[in-house]
GULOBA-956662 format. One line per field, with one value per residue (C-alpha): residue number from 1; residue in one letter; x, y, z; chain. Coordinates in Angstrom, 1 decimal, decimal comma. Layout:
pos [NUM ...]
code [a ...]
px [X ...]
py [Y ...]
pz [Z ...]
unit [A ...]
This chain:
pos [1 2 3 4 5 6 7 8 9 10 11 12 13 14 15 16 17 18 19 20 21 22 23 24 25 26 27 28 29 30 31 32 33 34 35 36 37 38 39 40 41 42 43 44 45 46 47 48 49 50 51 52 53 54 55 56 57 58 59 60 61 62 63 64 65 66 67 68 69 70 71 72 73 74 75 76 77 78 79 80 81 82 83 84 85 86 87 88 89 90 91 92 93 94 95 96 97 98 99 100 101 102 103 104 105 106 107 108 109 110 111 112 113 114 115 116 117 118 119 120 121 122 123 124 125 126 127 128 129 130 131 132 133 134 135 136 137 138 139 140 141 142 143 144 145 146 147 148 149 150 151 152 153 154 155 156 157 158 159 160 161 162 163 164 165 166 167 168 169 170 171 172 173 174 175 176 177 178 179 180 181 182 183 184 185 186 187 188 189 190 191 192 193 194 195 196 197 198 199 200 201 202 203 204 205 206 207 208 209 210 211 212 213 214 215 216 217 218 219 220 221 222 223 224 225 226 227 228 229 230 231 232 233 234 235 236 237 238 239 240 241 242 243 244 245 246 247 248 249 250 251 252 253 254 255 256 257 258 259 260 261 262 263 264 265 266 267 268 269 270 271 272 273 274 275 276 277 278 279 280 281 282 283 284 285 286 287 288 289 290 291 292 293 294 295 296 297 298 299 300 301 302 303 304 305 306 307 308 309 310 311 312 313 314 315 316 317 318 319 320 321 322 323 324 325 326 327 328 329 330 331 332 333 334 335 336 337 338 339 340 341 342 343 344 345 346 347 348 349 350 351 352 353 354 355 356 357 358 359 360 361 362 363 364 365 366 367 368 369 370 371 372 373 374 375 376 377 378 379 380 381 382 383 384 385 386 387 388 389 390 391 392 393 394 395 396 397 398 399 400 401 402 403 404 405 406 407 408 409 410 411 412 413]
code [x x x x x x x x x x x x x x x x x x x x x x x x x x x x x x x x x x x x x x x x x x x x x x x x x x x x x x x x x x x x x x x x x x x x x x x x x x x x x x x x x x x x x x x x x x x x x x x x x x x x x x x x x x x x x x x x x x x x x x x x x x x x x x x x x x x x x x x x x x x x x x x x x x x x x x x x x x x x x x x x x x x x x x x x x x x x x x x x x x x x x x x x x x x x x x x x x x x x x x x x x x x x x x x x x x x x x x x x x x x x x x x x x x x x x x x x x x x x x x x x x x x x x x x x x x x x x x x x x x x x x x x x x x x x x x x x x x x x x x x x x x x x x x x x x x x x x x x x x x x x x x x x x x x x x x x x x x x x x x x x x x x x x x x x x x x x x x x x x x x x x x x x x x x x x x x x x x x x x x x x x x x x x x x x x x x x x x x x x x x x x x x x x x x x x x x x x x x x x x x x x x x x x x x x x x x x x]
px [-7,2 -7,8 -6,2 -9,2 -10,8 -8,4 -7,2 -10,5 -10,1 -11,2 -13,7 -15,1 -15,5 -17,4 -19,5 -20,6 -20,8 -24,6 -22,7 -20,2 -22,2 -21,6 -20,0 -20,0 -17,3 -18,1 -16,3 -16,0 -15,6 -13,3 -15,5 -18,5 -17,6 -20,2 -20,7 -20,3 -19,9 -19,3 -17,0 -18,4 -16,3 -17,0 -17,1 -17,7 -20,1 -19,6 -21,2 -19,2 -17,7 -17,3 -14,1 -12,8 -12,6 -9,7 -6,7 -9,0 -8,4 -4,8 -4,1 -2,5 -3,6 -7,7 -8,3 -9,6 -12,6 -13,5 -12,4 -14,7 -17,8 -17,0 -17,2 -20,4 -22,2 -20,8 -21,7 -25,5 -26,4 -24,3 -26,2 -29,6 -29,6 -28,1 -31,3 -33,8 -32,2 -32,4 -29,0 -27,8 -24,4 -21,7 -21,1 -17,4 -16,9 -13,5 -13,6 -11,5 -9,1 -10,4 -13,6 -12,1 -9,6 -11,3 -13,8 -16,9 -16,5 -16,4 -19,3 -21,3 -20,3 -21,1 -24,6 -25,3 -24,4 -27,1 -29,4 -29,2 -29,1 -32,7 -33,4 -33,1 -28,9 -27,4 -24,1 -23,0 -22,9 -20,5 -16,9 -15,1 -12,2 -9,3 -6,7 -3,2 -2,0 1,6 1,2 2,1 0,5 -3,2 -2,7 -4,1 -7,1 -7,9 -7,4 -9,7 -12,1 -12,1 -12,5 -15,7 -16,8 -16,4 -19,1 -22,2 -20,9 -19,0 -16,2 -12,6 -10,4 -7,3 -6,5 -2,9 -1,6 0,8 3,1 5,7 6,5 6,7 3,2 3,1 3,4 0,3 -1,5 -1,5 -2,4 -5,5 -6,6 -8,5 -11,0 -10,0 -6,3 -6,6 -3,7 -3,4 -1,5 -0,6 3,1 3,1 3,2 6,7 8,9 11,8 9,6 8,1 10,6 10,5 6,5 6,4 7,8 5,7 2,7 3,7 4,2 1,0 -0,5 1,3 -0,2 -3,6 -3,7 -2,3 -4,6 -7,8 -8,2 -9,1 -7,1 -8,9 -6,9 -7,5 -6,1 -6,9 -6,4 -5,5 -6,0 -2,1 -3,6 -6,4 -4,5 -1,7 -4,1 -5,7 -2,2 -1,5 -4,8 -6,3 -10,6 -11,4 -10,8 -11,9 -11,0 -11,2 -10,5 -13,9 -16,2 -15,7 -16,8 -21,0 -24,2 -25,9 -25,6 -24,8 -26,4 -24,9 -23,8 -23,0 -19,4 -20,1 -19,3 -16,3 -14,7 -15,5 -13,6 -10,4 -9,9 -10,3 -7,2 -5,8 -5,5 -4,7 -1,2 -0,5 -0,8 1,5 4,1 3,7 4,2 7,1 8,5 8,0 9,2 12,4 12,8 11,9 15,0 17,9 16,1 17,3 20,6 21,7 20,8 23,4 26,2 26,0 26,5 29,6 31,3 33,6 33,0 36,0 38,2 39,0 35,3 36,5 38,4 34,8 33,2 35,4 34,9 31,0 30,4 31,7 28,6 26,6 28,1 24,8 22,2 23,9 26,1 26,8 27,2 28,8 28,0 27,2 26,0 22,8 23,8 24,2 28,3 29,6 31,7 33,3 33,9 31,6 32,0 30,7 30,4 31,7 33,2 32,8 34,7 34,3 36,4 36,5 35,0 36,9 36,1 32,6 34,2 33,0 30,0 27,1 23,4 21,2 19,6 18,4 14,5 13,3 16,9 16,1 12,7 14,5 17,2 14,4 12,4 15,2 16,1 12,7 11,5 15,7 15,0 15,5 14,1 13,4 13,2 10,9 12,0 13,9 16,2 19,8 21,4 25,0 23,8 20,2 19,1 15,7 16,8 16,1 18,0 17,9 19,4 19,6 21,1 24,6 24,1 22,4 24,7 25,8 23,9 24,7 23,0 23,0 22,0 20,4 21,5 19,5 19,9 18,7 15,4 14,9 15,5 12,7 9,6 7,8 10,2 10,4 6,7]
py [23,6 22,9 26,0 28,4 25,5 24,0 27,1 26,3 24,5 21,0 21,5 24,0 21,9 19,2 21,7 22,7 19,1 19,8 21,7 18,6 17,0 13,7 14,5 11,8 10,7 8,4 5,3 3,7 0,5 -0,6 -3,3 -1,5 1,2 3,0 4,4 1,2 2,8 6,3 7,3 9,4 12,4 15,2 18,6 21,4 24,4 27,5 31,1 31,1 27,8 24,2 22,8 19,1 17,6 15,7 17,1 16,8 13,1 13,3 16,2 13,9 16,4 15,8 13,0 9,4 10,3 13,3 11,4 8,5 10,9 12,3 8,9 8,5 11,2 11,4 7,5 8,2 11,0 9,1 5,8 7,9 9,3 6,7 4,5 7,0 7,4 3,9 3,8 1,1 1,3 0,4 2,8 3,4 4,1 5,5 4,4 5,3 2,6 3,2 1,2 -1,7 -2,5 -1,0 -3,5 -1,7 0,5 -2,1 -3,2 -0,5 -0,1 -3,8 -2,6 0,3 -1,9 -4,2 -1,0 0,1 -3,7 -3,8 -0,7 -2,3 -1,6 -4,3 -5,2 -6,5 -3,2 -1,9 -1,1 -0,2 2,1 1,5 3,8 1,9 2,0 2,0 0,3 -3,2 -3,9 -3,1 -5,4 -8,6 -6,7 -5,2 -8,2 -10,2 -7,4 -7,5 -11,3 -11,4 -7,8 -9,9 -12,5 -9,9 -9,4 -6,3 -5,9 -4,4 -1,6 -0,5 3,0 4,9 1,2 2,9 4,6 1,9 -1,3 -1,7 -2,3 -5,1 -7,8 -5,5 -5,9 -9,5 -10,3 -7,7 -9,7 -6,9 -7,2 -3,7 -2,1 1,5 3,5 7,4 8,3 11,8 10,5 10,3 14,3 14,3 12,3 11,8 8,7 7,7 4,6 3,6 4,4 2,1 -0,7 -0,2 -0,6 -3,7 -5,3 -4,4 -6,0 -9,1 -8,9 -7,9 -11,4 -13,6 -12,3 -12,2 -8,6 -5,7 -2,9 1,2 3,7 7,4 10,8 10,3 13,9 13,9 11,1 10,4 9,3 7,4 5,6 4,6 3,5 0,9 -0,2 -1,2 -3,6 -1,1 -1,9 0,5 4,4 7,5 11,4 15,2 14,0 11,8 13,3 15,9 15,1 16,3 15,9 14,6 11,2 11,3 9,0 5,3 6,0 9,7 8,9 5,4 6,9 9,3 5,4 3,8 6,2 6,9 3,2 2,6 4,9 2,8 -0,1 1,5 2,7 -0,5 -2,3 0,2 -0,3 -4,2 -4,2 -2,3 -4,9 -7,7 -6,1 -5,2 -8,9 -10,2 -8,3 -8,8 -12,3 -12,2 -10,4 -12,6 -16,0 -14,7 -13,2 -16,0 -18,7 -17,0 -17,8 -20,7 -22,2 -24,3 -21,5 -19,2 -17,8 -14,2 -13,9 -14,8 -12,7 -9,8 -10,1 -10,5 -7,0 -4,9 -5,3 -3,7 -0,7 2,0 -0,5 -2,1 -1,0 -4,4 -7,7 -11,0 -14,5 -17,3 -21,1 -22,8 -23,0 -18,6 -19,2 -16,2 -17,4 -14,2 -10,5 -7,9 -6,0 -2,6 0,1 3,7 6,5 5,0 2,2 -1,6 -2,2 -5,3 -6,0 -9,0 -8,7 -10,5 -13,3 -16,7 -15,1 -17,0 -14,9 -18,3 -16,1 -13,4 -13,2 -15,3 -16,2 -20,5 -19,9 -17,6 -20,2 -23,1 -21,0 -20,3 -23,9 -24,6 -21,8 -21,5 -18,0 -14,7 -13,1 -9,1 -8,5 -6,3 -3,0 -2,4 -0,4 -1,7 -2,3 -0,6 2,4 2,4 3,7 1,5 -0,8 -3,8 -6,9 -9,3 -12,8 -15,2 -18,7 -19,3 -23,4 -25,7 -24,6 -21,1 -17,9 -13,9 -11,2 -8,0 -5,2 -2,2 1,2 3,5 6,2 3,8 3,5 7,0 7,3 4,8 5,4 2,9 0,4 2,4 1,1]
pz [8,4 12,4 13,9 14,6 16,4 18,3 20,3 21,9 25,6 24,6 27,7 26,1 23,1 24,9 26,5 22,9 22,2 20,4 17,7 16,9 13,9 11,6 8,3 5,9 3,4 0,7 -0,1 -3,4 -4,8 -7,9 -8,8 -9,1 -9,3 -6,6 -3,1 -0,6 2,3 4,4 7,1 9,7 10,8 13,4 12,1 14,8 13,2 14,2 13,1 10,5 8,9 9,7 11,1 11,3 14,9 13,8 15,7 19,0 18,6 17,9 20,5 23,4 26,5 25,4 28,0 27,0 28,6 26,3 23,3 24,1 25,4 21,8 19,9 21,8 20,8 16,8 16,5 18,0 15,8 12,8 13,2 13,8 10,6 8,6 9,8 8,9 5,1 4,9 3,0 1,5 2,3 5,3 7,8 9,1 12,8 13,9 17,1 20,3 21,4 24,8 23,9 23,3 25,8 28,8 30,4 31,1 28,3 26,1 27,5 26,8 23,5 22,6 24,5 22,3 19,1 20,1 21,0 17,4 15,9 17,8 15,7 12,5 12,3 10,0 12,1 9,0 7,4 10,4 9,8 12,7 12,1 14,6 14,5 15,0 18,5 19,7 23,0 23,0 26,6 25,1 22,0 23,6 25,3 21,7 19,4 22,0 21,9 18,3 17,7 20,3 17,9 14,7 15,9 15,6 12,3 12,4 10,4 11,4 9,4 10,8 10,1 9,2 8,2 5,5 8,3 8,6 7,9 11,9 12,1 10,3 13,3 15,1 11,6 11,9 14,9 14,7 11,1 10,1 7,1 5,8 6,0 5,5 4,0 4,0 1,0 2,3 2,4 -1,6 -1,6 -0,1 -3,1 -1,0 0,5 -2,6 -2,9 0,5 1,1 -2,2 -0,3 2,6 0,1 -1,4 1,8 2,9 -0,3 0,2 4,1 3,2 1,1 3,6 6,6 3,6 4,3 1,9 0,6 1,2 0,0 2,1 1,1 -2,9 -4,1 -7,3 -10,6 -9,6 -6,1 -7,8 -10,6 -7,9 -5,5 -8,4 -9,2 -5,9 -5,4 -3,9 -3,9 -2,2 -2,2 -0,6 -0,4 -1,8 -5,5 -5,5 -2,7 0,1 3,5 3,8 5,7 3,1 1,1 -2,4 -5,1 -5,1 -8,7 -8,5 -10,5 -12,0 -15,5 -14,5 -12,7 -15,6 -17,9 -15,3 -14,6 -18,6 -19,1 -16,2 -18,2 -21,2 -19,4 -17,4 -20,5 -22,7 -19,6 -19,4 -23,3 -22,9 -20,2 -22,6 -25,6 -23,6 -22,6 -25,9 -27,2 -24,8 -25,4 -29,1 -28,5 -25,3 -27,6 -30,2 -27,5 -25,0 -28,7 -29,2 -26,2 -25,4 -21,9 -22,1 -21,9 -19,3 -18,1 -17,2 -20,4 -22,4 -19,9 -21,0 -24,5 -23,9 -22,0 -24,6 -26,3 -23,8 -22,5 -23,1 -21,0 -18,2 -14,9 -13,7 -15,3 -13,4 -13,6 -10,9 -10,6 -10,3 -6,6 -6,3 -6,1 -7,8 -10,7 -12,1 -10,9 -10,6 -14,1 -13,1 -16,1 -15,0 -16,9 -20,0 -19,3 -17,8 -14,2 -12,2 -8,6 -7,5 -3,9 -4,2 -6,1 -4,8 -2,5 -2,8 -3,2 -3,0 0,0 -2,5 -3,2 -5,9 -6,9 -6,3 -8,1 -11,1 -11,6 -12,4 -14,5 -16,7 -16,6 -17,4 -20,1 -21,5 -21,9 -19,5 -17,2 -16,5 -12,6 -11,2 -10,8 -6,8 -5,1 -5,6 -2,3 -3,3 -4,5 -3,5 -7,1 -8,7 -11,2 -13,0 -13,6 -16,4 -15,8 -18,3 -18,8 -20,0 -19,6 -17,0 -14,3 -15,3 -15,6 -16,3 -14,0 -15,8 -13,8 -16,0 -16,0 -13,7 -16,4 -19,3 -17,1 -16,5 -20,1 -20,9 -18,0 -19,2 -17,1 -13,9 -13,0]
unit [A A A A A A A A A A A A A A A A A A A A A A A A A A A A A A A A A A A A A A A A A A A A A A A A A A A A A A A A A A A A A A A A A A A A A A A A A A A A A A A A A A A A A A A A A A A A A A A A A A A A A A A A A A A A A A A A A A A A A A A A A A A A A A A A A A A A A A A A A A A A A A A A A A A A A A A A A A A A A A A A A A A A A A A A A A A A A A A A A A A A A A A A A A A A A A A A A A A A A A A A A A A A A A A A A A A A A A A A A A A A A A A A A A A A A A A A A A A A A A A A A A A A A A A A A A A A A A A A A A A A A A A A A A A A A A A A A A A A A A A A A A A A A A A A A A A A A A A A A A A A A A A A A A A A A A A A A A A A A A A A A A A A A A A A A A A A A A A A A A A A A A A A A A A A A A A A A A A A A A A A A A A A A A A A A A A A A A A A A A A A A A A A A A A A A A A A A A A A A A A A A A A A A A A A A A A A A]
């Protein structure tokens, strides 16, 4: 996409800066189904075509001074056009870190924003999009600068947050209003499971710091659905609208949004219903099977009889007490037979996520619980666990086979 342009020397691009123009990519909202903002992107126009200058900013060989000057050029032209058209939407400005970590440039940047405020710019509609930096040394300066800018009503978005969980501490420190996630990694299916965990963690973090999620790089209905079901409030990408010199009608895709999201709701309901139906079926069957156990006898002998009813659905079954101590071996189903793994007997699992909460829930409701989908520590495969109270102090945990989940796709969500 960038090859022709960036065979040019960066100095040549700077000398031809007037040919770099701002383009606007709409940002849509899940709640109103309308355009609520525009991200400003720089494009270099040649005689034959236009090219994004994103690679110019990503090139580590391009001096920071060039990037700052290019930022200023794009921002000024973008804001002039934005004010001229009196756009009723927020404007996202991608800001180079040097603006906000070097005293003189930060001062110039703030003064420039104030000068536009005097021209009629509502600073509460300005969203500064910070491409996340690796430099720990500059984090304090950046954090202080962002806090100062927020006093003017400016909002902050952190870009490329989906690159890895190592960025979580930085995001917490910067306290953004918006966390932006690029869905390009979804194209690599080998990353999808780990990527899903990162998205889930970012969703939890967003709630903790009071931020909204914006999903970028939406290139298909699959991406759109993925962003919606992972708590995205804002969306952008070529599937919805490509960057353009012109602003679009605010409600241009409202009908399409309504139709797509209704479809997402229908799919989500069917998957949730499938989980409830499985939970109900397992509860009924477990209730009958548990009644057949004689707890006065040897527990493992009783479990030996119990597991024969579950050959097709589960690949691992074990029993713990209320404190998480494992009271039986692991019963593992392989090659059409159950075998025992005694090495785990006596180990304590109370440290696992939701263990204590789930024990209390089972005691309170006297019913079983179907877990969310997760990656098994030993096999690395996606599984679910069904847990059920045997009595007030014993609980059976039954890990659903990945093969069973594959055959019942509604349970893979």
